[in-house]
N, C-alpha and C positions, 0 to 999 in steps of 0.2 A: 714374660719369658722378655718383650723389649724392656722394660723397666728394668728390670736387674739387667737386662745391655749396657745399656743408657748409667746407670751408677760405675758398670764396670770400665765405662770408657772416660765418665769420668775421672775417675781416680785413679784408671793409667796414665792418662796428660797431667796427674797430679804429681805423681809420681816423677816417671820420668819425662816429664820437659814433650818437647814439639817429639811427632811423628807422625814419618806418613801413613795415607789412607789405607794403601798394602800391609803396612805392619799393622794395621789394628783391627782390617781384615783377616790376617794372618791370624794376630794371636786373639781374638773374639770370635774366630770363624765364621765368619761371614761374610759376603762382596764387598766391592769396594763401594758397590750402590749402596747397599746398606747401611757404608757406614758415611757417606752420607746426606743421607736420610735424617740419621740422629744425629748429625752436629745438625741440621737443620733445626730437628728437634730440640733440641739442648739450646738452640743460637732463641730461637720463637722463647721459649718456656725464659731465658734472659741470663741464661750462661755466660759467663762474658767470652765463649771460645769462637774462634776463626778462620779460615787455613787459607792461605798462600801459596801460589799457584814456582814453578819450576824448578828447577833441578835442584833446589835447596831449602825447598819449601818444604809446608807440613799439614799439620793439624794443629797447633794448641791449645795453652787459655794463657788469656790478658796474668801479665805480671804480675802473683802476691797472689792471686783469687785462691781462696781455699773451698773444702763443702765442707758441714759437715758430715758426720756419717748415719746419716738417715739409710741407708744405703744396703747396709747390715741386715740379714734375717735376726729369728731367734738363736737358732741355729750357732752362728757366724760367730752373732754376739759371743754364746755359749764354749764356743773351744776356744777361744781368742782367750778365756778368762780363765777355763780348764786348766791350757798349757802352756801356761809361764811355770815354768818351777825358778820360787824362791831362791832359793837352796845352791842350784848353782852359776843363777847369776850373778848372787852374791859371790862367787866364788873363783869369777870371772870381773869382780869390782862395779859389776852394772848391778849391783840390788838397789841401789837408793832412783837410778834412771829407770829401772826397769816401776815401782813403784811409782814413780813422777809418772810415766808412760800413761799405767796402766787409769791412776784417775784420770787422767788427761780425755785417753776415752770411753772410759764411764762418763763422765760430763757431758761427752758427747754425743751420748745415745739416745735418742727418743724413754722417752718417762718409763714401758715397757718393758722394755730390753734393756733400761738401768737397774730394773726392778730383778728380770730374769736374773742378771748379770752376778748380783749383790750375789742375791740367796744362791746360785752356785757358791759361791768362791765359803761362802756360809759353810757350805755344806758337804766339801770335796773336795778333799786334799790328794795329792801327789809326791810321791816320796820316791824318786829315784833308787833310794839304796836300798838292798837287801839287810833283811835280817842279821843283826850282831856285827853289822857290818863296820868297822870302822873307819870315818873318812878319811881317805889319805890325805899325807899333808902335802899339801899343790904350790911355795913360792914361786915357785918360776911362771906359774901357772897367768899372769899377765902380763910376763914378756910373755908369753907363746902366743896370745892370742894377737898380739899387738902385731906377731911379726906375721901369725897367720891372715893378718886383715891387711898389714901395711905389703904383700909379700917382699917378705925380706927372709934374709939367711939369717939361718944361728947358727953356731957351734957350741956344742953343748958335751958336760963330760955323764957319757951314762953309765949309773950301775948297773951289772951281771954277775951270774954265778963264776963268770975265770975272772972276773974285777973288772974295773971302771978302762972305759973305753973313751976317747972321742973321737966325736962325728962334726960332718960338717951337711947341715940339714937343708935343705927346700923346703918347707911349711907348704903342706895341701889343706888341711883340715883338720880340726878338733872335733871330737868323738868323744861320746860323757856316758857307759855302760855299765847299768847296776853298781852305780854311784862312783865308778873309777876312769877318769880320764885317761884321749891315749891321744895325739896326735900323728897324725899319718903327715908322714911327710918325702920325697925324693932322697935316695944315701945312695951313691955308690952305684949312679945308671940302674932303680929299682927303685920300689913304693912297698916301704917299711913302716910296720906302727910301731910307736915307742910309748908306754908307759910313766905320768908326763911327773908322779913324785920320784922315777927311781934316777934325775936328773940329779944332780949334784951344782951343775952351774949353766948357766944360758948366759950369752953374750950373745949380738944383733954382730953378725959377719960384711963385710963387702958383699958384694950385688942383692941383683935380685934375683926373685922364683921365676919361671918361666914355665907357667902351668901344664901340663902336654896336653894335649890335641883329644877335645874329649872326654877330660876325667870329668868323674863325676863323686862327688862323694859319696853318696847315700846307696850308688851301687857297687862300687871299691869295695865300703864295710859288708855290703850284703856278701858278696864274693867272699870276701875273706875269713867272716866267719863259716861261710860253708865249708873252706876250705881244711881250716880249723879245724871243725869236726871230723871233719870224712879224713882225714890225713892223723889223726890224734891215736897212738897205739889203744888195740882195745882188748879184752880177754872174756873169754865167755864162760863162761858160769854157773851150774847147775844146782839149787839149794831149795832147801826148804823154810819155811816161813811163816809163823807165825799170825795169820794172815790182819791183825791185832796190829803187827807191823810194818803195815804196807806203807805209812806216811815217813815211816823214819827210814825205812829203805832208799824212799826216795828221796831224802837229805843226804843221806848215803855216796850213792852210784847219779842221783842224780834224775830228775822224773822221765824224763826222756827212753834211759835207760827200762825203766819201771814203769812206759805209755807201750814199749814195743817189746817186751817182757813171751814167749809163748810161757804159757798155764797147758804145764802137763799131767801125768794119773797125779791125782792126791796119794801120797806115801802116809799110809798107816793111819788107822780115826781116830788121829785125836786133832783133824781136823786145820794143821795145816796144810798149807799149799805147796807144793815142789814147779817150780818155776825156771827157767834158763833165761837167761837177759845177757848183753855185752856191757862192759863197765869201761869204763879209758883209763888209761894210766893203770898198766897191771901193775907196777912194782907201790903204787898206793893202796891196791884193791886191800892187803887184809889187815890194814890198820881202821880202815876204814868201813869196814863190815864187822869190828870187832866193835860198833857204836850201838849192833844189833844183837849184844850181850849173848843169853844162853837161849833167845827168845826165834835161836835159826841158827843152820847148818846148812853149811857148803859141805858139796857130795864132789862135785868134779869143780876144775882140774885137782891132780891130789899135789899139784904144787902152792898150787892160794890153801887149800885145803889142809897139809904141813904148816903151814908158812905162823899159819894165823895160830896155831898148835905152839911153834915155838916163841913165836909173840906173847900166847899166854900164860906160857910155863914160864917168860921173864918175868912177867907182869908179879904172875901168882911165887916167884921165889923172890924177889922186891919184899913184895907184904909180906909173906912170913919171916924176911927178918927182923920186921918193924916190929912182933908180936913177940 
């Protein structure tokens, strides 16, 4: 336990520079007395660390001192290499930087951890995009990322259903969701989300961004996703389904809807299941359910059933005209 804490203390000072004993104690969740003992232990071990008293004092390392990453555990080393996504890094213009950083970290690891990290890269690969999903064209991503990092305002042209609009944005963070890049930004006294591939133009604007007090990007995104899913329009459907089509049903209405579906009493002796489920975006449901072909039958509501009949008749009519 103490060895791990000593390494954490050392890396904190290396990353942030001078810190007070109180700040270190809060970060490591120990007493200030323990911090002073740890500093003495590191100094005795030959680490060039020292403390200065006074209102502007603190604990720091001698300028230029750097430690090798021998404090990493096996799990930490593996997580570090598993967590780097080369595709998104390349889109941000950081592909070569990430590759170089990984090489440097790999070189600094002890032999045993280096072997484990190398084996992990050889055997695991993370691909953030979904199946059959073409990567968005995001030519403005680099400019947007710079603005996020530098807390600089942007003027953008944004394409939406009603046409293109111009927006003055206060960039707060970038999010990669299922292979799609989004910008979370302040706009018109609100925080909104923009799909970056819909930016037709991006220009740096005058003024810096004042981040809202206490704003946490990860928590904001989590709450936004929950609100989006909760407020999306839904329709309740009762259908008969060939159980072999369960996977296809998940593709067309979503796995979440299928997992929450209610299994009703079986209808008939053909082995089909009767399910009650809720599907998002009712207007799109009839066309999506057509992917099930003749291996499913919508029983309720009548509106969805009738819409599928009309759609099937139009499709049949079009193909009859070609025969």
